[in-house]
C-alpha positions in Angstrom: -4.0 23.5 -29.4 -6.8 24.9 -27.3 -7.8 23.2 -24.1 -11.1 21.7 -25.4 -9.3 20.0 -28.3 -6.6 18.8 -26.0 -9.1 17.2 -23.6 -11.0 15.7 -26.5 -7.8 14.2 -27.9 -6.8 12.8 -24.4 -10.2 11.2 -24.0 -9.9 9.6 -27.4 -6.4 8.3 -26.7 -7.6 7.0 -23.3 -10.4 5.0 -25.0 -7.9 3.6 -27.4 -5.6 2.5 -24.6 -8.5 1.0 -22.7 -9.3 -1.2 -25.7 -5.6 -2.3 -25.7 -5.7 -3.6 -22.1 -6.7 -7.2 -22.1 -9.2 -7.6 -19.2 -8.1 -11.2 -19.0 -4.5 -10.4 -18.3 -5.0 -7.2 -16.2 -8.5 -7.4 -14.6 -7.5 -5.2 -11.7 -6.1 -2.4 -13.9 -9.2 -2.6 -15.9 -11.3 -2.2 -12.7 -9.1 0.8 -11.7 -9.8 2.4 -15.1 -13.5 1.6 -15.2 -14.2 3.0 -11.7 -11.8 5.9 -12.2 -9.7 5.2 -9.1 -7.0 7.8 -8.3 -3.4 6.9 -7.8 -3.5 7.6 -4.1 -6.5 5.4 -3.7 -4.8 2.5 -5.4 -1.6 3.1 -3.4 -3.6 3.0 -0.2 -5.3 -0.2 -1.2 -2.0 -1.8 -2.0 -0.6 -0.8 1.4 -3.6 -2.2 3.1 -3.2 -5.5 1.3 0.4 -5.6 2.3 -0.6 -5.0 5.9 -3.3 -7.7 5.7 -0.8 -10.1 4.2 1.6 -9.4 7.0 -1.0 -9.9 9.6 -2.2 -13.2 8.1 1.3 -14.6 7.7 3.5 -13.0 10.3 1.1 -11.5 12.8 2.9 -8.2 12.6 2.9 -5.4 10.0 6.2 -4.8 8.3 7.7 -1.3 8.0 7.0 -1.5 4.2 3.3 -1.6 4.8 3.2 1.4 7.0 2.5 4.7 5.4 1.0 7.0 8.1 1.0 10.0 5.8 -1.0 8.2 3.1 -3.4 6.6 5.5 -4.0 9.7 7.5 -5.3 11.4 4.3 -8.1 8.9 4.3 -8.5 9.0 8.1 -7.8 5.3 8.5 -7.5 4.1 12.1 -3.8 3.2 12.2 -4.0 1.3 15.5 -6.5 -1.1 13.9 -4.6 -1.4 10.6 -1.3 -2.1 12.4 -2.9 -4.5 14.9 -1.3 -7.9 15.3 -4.7 -9.6 15.1 -6.0 -11.3 12.0 -7.8 -8.9 9.7 -11.5 -9.4 8.9 -14.0 -8.5 6.3 -15.6 -5.7 8.3 -12.3 -4.0 8.8 -11.6 -4.2 5.1 -15.0 -2.8 4.3 -14.3 0.1 6.6 -11.1 1.0 4.8 -12.7 0.6 1.4 -15.5 3.0 2.3 -13.0 5.6 3.6 -10.7 5.3 0.6 -13.1 5.0 -2.3 -16.0 7.3 -3.0 -17.0 5.2 -6.0 -19.6 2.5 -5.5 -18.7 -1.1 -6.6 -19.1 -4.7 -5.5 -16.4 -5.7 -3.1 -16.5 -9.2 -4.5 -15.5 -8.0 -8.0 -12.6 -5.9 -6.6 -11.2 -8.9 -4.8 -11.7 -11.2 -7.8 -9.9 -8.8 -10.1 -7.0 -8.5 -7.7 -6.8 -12.3 -7.3 -7.0 -12.9 -11.1 -4.1 -10.5 -11.5 -2.2 -12.4 -8.8 -2.1 -9.5 -6.4 -2.1 -10.8 -2.8 -4.0 -14.0 -3.7 -3.9 -15.3 -0.1 -5.5 -12.1 1.2 -8.2 -12.1 -1.5 -9.0 -15.7 -0.9 -9.3 -15.0 2.8 -11.6 -12.0 2.3 -13.6 -13.8 -0.4 -14.2 -16.7 1.9 -15.4 -14.3 4.7 -17.6 -12.5 2.1 -19.2 -15.8 1.1 -19.9 -16.7 4.7 -21.4 -13.3 5.4 -23.7 -13.6 2.4 -25.0 -17.0 3.6 -26.1 -15.5 6.9 
């Protein structure tokens, strides 16, 4: 099979798989597909959410959240990310702009994560801050 036919077939199969994903059950995965996030971007986001969860609940970042190699690829400020202080919306926005070159509404990213039960406490915390910042 030549390359063009192979790419065409892969695109068709991709569209079929997209239709199989129930956006009600897996809204974050659907978001990832719709915005064409790369695996390293999603991995970095997950690690940031783990770090934020740790900072909100334990005031320190566990070794499981730390991935200097992955974060350095996106030039994330590690001292800020691993800080014992509570995270905030501006910090999260900074990381998002460094990791993702795609444009999207932060609110919808957080809602999709929350609906898929991925770090609900972090999503609620950031959504609350987002709502407050939109009122100002």
